[in-house]
C-alpha positions, 0 to 999 in steps of 0.5 A: 053379390049385388052390393059387391057389384055396386061397390066396384062401380067406384065414382060416378061423374055427371055434367055440372049443372048450374044452380037455377035462378029465378028471373028476379034473382038473376036481375037482382044480382045485377041490380045490387052491383049497379046500385053500388056503382051509382051510389044509390041512384035507382033511376041511373041503375035501372037505366044501366039495367035496361041497357044491359037487358037490350044488349044481352036479352036478360028478360023476356015477355014472361018477365019484363023489367017492369015486372022486376021493378014491381017485385022490388017494391013488393019485396020491400027493396025500393020505396016510392016517395013524393017530393015537395014538387009533387014528383015521385022519387024511388029510393032503396030501403034498409033491406037493400042496404043490408043485401048490398053489404051481404053481397060485398061480403060474399064477393070479397070474403066468399071463401070464408065459412060461417062461424059462430059469433066468436071473438078473436083467439090470442096466442096467450093461454090462461084465463079465458073463455074458449077451451082448448082441450089441453090440461095444465097445472093450476096457477094462482088466479085460475077460476075454480070452475076451470079445475078439472076435478076428475083429473085432479082426483086422479093426480091425488090418488097417484101422488098420495095413494088411497090410504092417506088420501088428500088433495093438494094444490099441486094435484090440481089441473085446469083445462087450458083456454084461449082468451078472446079479445075484442077489437075496436076498428076505424076504417078510413076511406079516401074520398079525394077527387083522384079516386075517380081520376085517370079513367079508373073507378077506385071509390066503388072497390073501396066502398065494397071493402068497407061494406064487406068489413062492416058485414063481417064484423057485425055478423062474425064478431058482434062484440067488436066495434067498427067506426067508418070515417071519410077524409078529403079536405076534412074528415068526418064519420059516416054510418054503415048505412051511408056506404052505398051512397058514398061519393068522391068530392072536389077534395084534396087529401087531408090524411092528418085530419083523418088520423086525428079523428080516427085516434079521437074515436079510438081513445074513447073506446074501452077495448085495449085492442085498437087498429086503423085501416086506411084506404087511399090512392094518393099522397097527402096534399092538404092540411087545415091550419089553426086559423081555419084556412087550408094549406094545399099542395098537389105537386109532389110530396110537400115536406110540411105536410108529410112531416105532420103525417109522420108525427101522427103515425108516431103518436098513434104508435105511442097509443098502441094503435097500429095503422095498416095502409092500403095504397092503391097506387104504384108510384115509387115516390108514393111508396117511399112516403108510405114506407116512412109513414109505416116505419114511424108507426111500426104498422103495416102497408100494402101496395096494391091495385084494385084486385085483391084489396078485400082479401088483404084487408081481411087477412090483416084484420084477423092478424091484428085482432090478436091481443098483444101482451106487453 
């Protein structure tokens, strides 16, 4: 009777209680954001944190900002270095760099549930390394260890009976599987001066996306490769650990140089699946000429420059390298350029503000990981 009474009570609701954080955890969440915005400058980040503390009373006499700084040192998040002039300088450690990447991953791809260390499934069935649970007839080239002996023997009994038992090729069935392909990705980040013009900070969201993508690939797709390059007047590779410190320069936008470097990197990869992501907020405005000089034009779309971009896009298509462009701009004439660029490559393009950029990159990354059978 007691159990019946209890079962009729139905659902019980209680007020939501936010997960309690220690003072260190609260401050560390803010610190990770600030250190990303300041490109790894600890002193500037701590100045901002002090300003926020004065305004919002984050700390108290039981746990001060000085206590937080000491905890950062004790836990290995920052280190103190002595410069040649004898002055001390604080810098973040590799442990902090990993924490920042993980933070970016949670912010941008936070809805994802952690999977095992897998690779991408294709739509193609056949010889593969992930079982689907479905059976199909044996085909020439199928591995012997994929044959389902129980089901094959059952077919032999049905087809030939018990009196004259025999097992033929037509009786054999295998458990179907998906092939899991590997992907080589190059992420291009525009670091031209316009990424901080007009009162908008566009470089920080771009860095967050890059860090999130790097963390995603290294943790969820460990067999994949990710190369990151930045492009301004020229293009050069950077390492994942360099991302928090990335800053814009007094550069124009040499899209061709970025694409040339990206394709050069991908040509050396053994994976058959290759892709380029390009995050940019403006039109191409620069080319490096054969004699080493730069041809620059920031006024409108320069046909000489854009034609070079279209040719590079078409060349990437010949190499079976799709380019996905994320244009952080809404100008109609820039959209026209991106549309023609994308058509030349038969790739994809998104016109976006700063919000939602990471979600779109992840969605397209997952899609483009599918192996294309030609």
